[in-house]
C-alpha positions in Angstrom: 0.0 0.0 0.0 1.3 3.5 -0.9 1.2 5.8 2.1 1.9 9.0 0.0 -0.5 11.8 0.1 -2.2 12.8 -3.1 -0.1 15.5 -4.8 -2.8 18.2 -4.6 -3.1 17.7 -0.8 0.6 17.9 -0.4 0.8 21.0 -2.5 -2.0 22.6 -0.5 -0.3 21.7 2.8 3.0 23.2 1.6 1.3 26.4 0.5 -0.4 26.7 3.9 2.9 26.0 5.8 4.7 28.7 3.8 2.0 31.2 4.4 2.0 30.4 8.2 5.7 31.3 8.2 4.9 34.6 6.5 6.1 33.5 3.0 4.5 33.2 -0.4 3.9 30.2 -2.6 2.5 29.8 -6.1 1.9 26.9 -8.4 4.0 27.4 -11.5 2.8 24.1 -13.1 -0.2 22.0 -12.1 0.3 18.3 -12.5 -1.7 15.2 -12.0 -4.1 15.6 -9.1 -3.2 12.4 -7.2 0.0 10.9 -8.4 2.0 13.8 -9.9 5.6 14.3 -8.9 6.5 17.6 -7.1 9.4 19.9 -7.6 10.0 23.0 -5.4 11.7 26.1 -6.8 13.1 28.7 -4.4 15.1 32.0 -4.9 18.2 32.8 -2.9 19.1 36.2 -1.7 20.8 37.1 -5.0 17.6 36.1 -6.9 19.0 32.9 -8.3 16.7 29.9 -8.4 17.2 26.5 -6.7 15.3 23.3 -7.4 14.4 20.7 -4.9 13.2 17.3 -5.9 12.4 14.1 -4.1 15.2 11.6 -4.4 15.0 8.0 -3.3 17.5 7.0 -0.6 19.0 3.7 0.3 16.8 3.5 3.4 13.6 3.8 1.3 13.0 7.4 2.2 12.3 10.1 -0.4 13.4 13.5 1.0 13.5 16.7 -1.0 17.1 17.5 -2.0 18.7 20.3 -3.9 19.1 19.0 -7.4 19.9 22.1 -9.5 21.0 25.7 -9.0 20.6 28.5 -11.5 23.9 29.5 -13.1 24.3 33.3 -12.9 26.2 33.2 -16.2 23.4 31.4 -18.0 20.2 32.1 -16.1 17.9 30.9 -18.9 19.3 27.3 -18.6 17.3 26.8 -15.4 14.0 27.8 -17.0 14.8 25.6 -20.0 15.3 22.7 -17.7 11.9 23.3 -16.0 10.2 23.4 -19.4 12.0 20.3 -20.5 11.0 18.4 -17.4 7.4 19.5 -17.8 7.4 18.3 -21.4 8.8 15.0 -20.3 6.3 14.6 -17.4 3.0 16.3 -17.9 1.9 15.1 -14.5 4.6 17.2 -12.8 3.8 19.9 -10.3 6.2 22.8 -9.9 5.7 24.9 -6.8 7.6 28.2 -6.2 8.2 29.1 -2.6 9.4 32.3 -1.1 10.3 31.3 2.4 13.0 32.4 4.8 15.0 29.2 5.0 14.2 26.9 1.9 16.6 24.2 3.0 15.0 23.9 6.4 11.6 24.0 4.8 12.4 21.2 2.3 13.8 19.0 5.2 10.6 19.6 7.2 8.5 18.4 4.2 10.3 15.0 4.4 9.6 14.7 8.1 6.0 15.7 7.7 5.3 13.3 4.8 
């Protein structure tokens, strides 16, 4: 039995958690309601994007980990990657979060899920 929350509920919970911390969240790409994968985009203090994705671990857990950072010398490459991923996986959700400590927030999502 799969104990994962449906994607739309997980997204809704993340948005509420960000808002509770005084942050802002927006859905950049809406995926499959129940089984879509989720990617989290954040911006650092310099305005560069970071991408967090769930990555399977040896112990069977699937925490969100930093998988890509926007290159300041080629900022369009990051957006091109997001478009490519969305084309490859139309069920994919992309959520942009403006939260004080994105690394901490991503780690908390693993513990909450």
